[in-house]
Each structure stands twice: as C-alpha cells, then as structure tokens.
C-alpha positions as CSV (number, residue, x, y, z in Angstrom):
1,M,-63.1,25.6,23.5
2,A,-63.5,29.2,22.7
3,K,-62.9,30.3,19.3
4,V,-60.0,32.4,18.4
5,N,-60.2,34.6,15.3
6,A,-56.5,35.8,14.5
7,D,-54.0,33.1,13.8
8,S,-51.4,35.3,15.5
9,E,-53.5,35.0,18.7
10,I,-53.4,31.3,18.6
11,L,-50.0,31.2,18.0
12,E,-49.5,33.7,21.1
13,F,-51.5,31.3,23.0
14,A,-49.4,28.2,22.0
15,I,-46.3,30.4,22.8
16,A,-47.7,31.1,26.4
17,R,-48.4,27.0,26.9
18,E,-44.6,26.4,25.8
19,I,-43.3,29.1,28.3
20,E,-45.5,27.4,31.1
21,A,-44.5,23.7,30.1
22,N,-40.6,25.1,30.2
23,K,-41.1,26.5,33.6
24,L,-43.1,23.2,34.9
25,F,-40.2,21.1,33.7
26,L,-37.6,23.5,35.3
27,A,-39.6,23.3,38.6
28,L,-39.8,19.5,38.5
29,A,-35.9,19.2,37.8
30,E,-35.2,21.1,40.8
31,R,-37.2,18.7,42.9
32,V,-35.4,15.4,42.0
33,D,-32.2,14.2,43.2
34,N,-31.4,11.7,40.9
35,A,-29.2,13.3,38.0
36,A,-30.4,11.1,35.0
37,I,-34.0,12.1,35.7
38,R,-33.2,15.7,36.2
39,K,-31.2,15.6,33.0
40,V,-34.5,14.3,31.3
41,L,-36.8,17.2,32.8
42,E,-34.2,19.6,31.7
43,D,-34.0,18.2,28.3
44,L,-37.7,18.5,27.8
45,A,-37.8,22.0,29.2
46,G,-35.1,22.8,26.6
47,E,-37.4,21.4,23.9
48,E,-40.3,23.3,25.1
49,L,-38.2,26.4,24.4
50,E,-37.2,25.3,20.9
51,H,-41.1,24.9,20.4
52,K,-41.6,28.4,21.4
53,E,-38.8,29.8,19.1
54,K,-40.7,27.9,16.2
55,L,-43.7,29.4,17.1
56,E,-42.3,33.0,17.4
57,L,-40.6,32.4,13.9
58,E,-44.3,31.5,12.5
59,M,-45.4,34.6,14.3
60,M,-42.6,36.8,12.3
61,K,-43.6,35.2,9.1
62,L,-47.1,36.3,9.7
63,G,-45.6,39.7,10.3
64,H,-46.3,39.8,14.0
65,V,-44.4,40.1,17.1
66,V,-45.2,38.3,20.3
67,N,-45.8,41.0,23.1
68,E,-47.7,39.1,25.8
69,P,-48.0,35.6,25.0
70,G,-51.6,34.5,24.9
71,K,-53.0,34.9,28.3
72,G,-56.9,34.4,28.5
73,L,-57.6,33.6,25.1
74,I,-58.7,29.9,25.7
75,P,-60.1,28.8,29.0
76,E,-57.1,27.5,30.8
77,H,-59.2,24.9,32.8
78,E,-59.5,23.1,29.4
79,Y,-56.2,22.2,29.3
80,V,-53.6,23.5,31.6
81,V,-52.1,21.2,34.2
82,S,-50.9,23.6,36.8
83,D,-47.6,22.9,38.9
84,T,-48.5,25.3,41.4
85,D,-50.6,22.9,43.5
86,A,-47.9,20.1,43.0
87,P,-46.8,19.1,46.4
88,L,-43.0,19.8,47.1
89,D,-42.4,16.0,48.2
90,M,-43.6,14.6,44.6
91,D,-41.8,11.5,44.2
92,Y,-40.3,10.0,40.6
93,K,-43.7,8.3,40.0
94,D,-45.9,11.6,40.9
95,I,-43.6,13.6,38.5
96,L,-43.8,11.1,35.8
97,Q,-47.8,11.1,36.0
98,L,-47.9,15.0,36.0
99,G,-45.7,14.9,32.7
100,I,-48.0,12.5,31.1
101,E,-50.8,14.7,32.1
102,K,-49.1,17.9,31.0
103,E,-48.0,16.3,27.4
104,D,-51.5,15.0,27.0
105,A,-52.9,18.5,27.6
106,A,-50.5,20.0,25.3
107,F,-51.1,17.7,22.5
108,R,-54.8,18.1,22.8
109,I,-54.0,22.1,22.6
110,Y,-52.4,21.8,19.4
111,V,-55.0,19.5,17.7
112,D,-57.7,21.7,18.7
113,L,-55.9,25.0,17.4
114,I,-54.9,23.4,14.0
115,G,-58.8,23.6,13.4
116,Q,-58.7,27.3,14.0
117,V,-55.7,28.4,12.1
118,K,-56.2,29.6,8.6
119,D,-52.8,29.9,7.4
120,E,-51.4,26.4,5.9
121,A,-47.6,26.9,7.3
122,S,-49.0,27.8,10.9
123,R,-51.3,24.6,10.5
124,E,-48.4,22.4,9.4
125,L,-46.4,23.9,12.4
126,L,-49.1,23.3,14.8
127,L,-49.5,19.5,13.7
128,R,-45.5,18.9,14.0
129,L,-45.8,20.3,17.6
130,A,-48.6,18.1,18.2
131,E,-46.5,15.2,17.2
132,E,-43.6,16.1,19.3
133,E,-45.8,16.5,22.2
134,V,-47.1,13.0,21.8
135,K,-43.5,11.8,21.5
136,H,-42.9,13.7,25.0
137,K,-45.8,11.8,26.7
138,M,-44.7,8.5,25.2
139,R,-41.3,9.3,26.8
140,F,-43.0,9.5,30.3
141,E,-45.3,6.7,29.8
142,Y,-42.1,4.5,29.0
143,E,-40.4,5.6,32.1
144,Y,-43.7,5.2,34.1
145,E,-44.2,1.5,32.9
146,A,-40.4,0.8,33.7
147,L,-40.7,1.9,36.8
148,L,-43.9,0.0,37.8
149,K,-41.9,-3.1,36.4
150,E,-39.2,-2.3,39.1
151,E,-41.7,-2.0,41.8
C-alpha cells in the first residue's frame, strides 16, 4: 500500500471510498425485485453516508475541508471492488457475494489507514469504521448462509 503523508489525505481517501460504497449499494438496490432485500441495501447505503459524515467531521476538527475526495491517493486495485463490471442480471446470491467482498475490502482499507494516521482521534474513528464494516460484512455473510440453507 502506498504511503500517504497527511491525515487529511487519508480521511479524504476514506470519504471517497464511502461515497463509492453508497453508490454501489444504491445501484444494487435498483437491481433487486425483493422489497426486503432492497431495504437492506438502501439501509447499508445510508450507513455508508453516515460514515462519510463522520469522516468529514473529523476533517473539520483537523481544520480541513473536503474538496475532491481522495481519488488516486492509494492504488485502488488493492481494495476497490467495482460495480461497473457487475452484470445487470445479478441474482441475490451474486449481490450478497459482492457485498461480502466490498465490506471486506472496506475493512482492510481502514485497518491499513489506522497505521498511517498520526492524530489519535482520527485513528479511533478509523478503528470504529473498520468495526462497522466488519458488521456489514457479517450481515451479508449471515444472509448468504441463510440463502444456502434454503437451496
């Protein structure tokens, strides 16, 4: 993983990832017919926006504002799971697998960024966000296991 020097750059990168996660979950929600599944995806999209807001607040505490969220600071191929190549005919199982991969990648991002942040409050925020991403991943895994039992 490339080194990022300023805490503000690290937080900007994390904000960009949260925006991407929000868009991914909203795009996936549009692809499903089941209202309950759509609601779960929309709820997760909302939680990603809450993460973004927490990161933006931390930026303000450091005396910075977010301009263009952290594009290009850290090589995306190390973490990003793209929805642009996702087929339009994804079934629920495919969506759950993509969600698991995305949340695992988000968790790894935060864990790696924790070691690069100098500010203790920022470090604690990234740790809390990593924990939330693990909870999201577990939610997808639970749904995936339940689906497998039905098959």
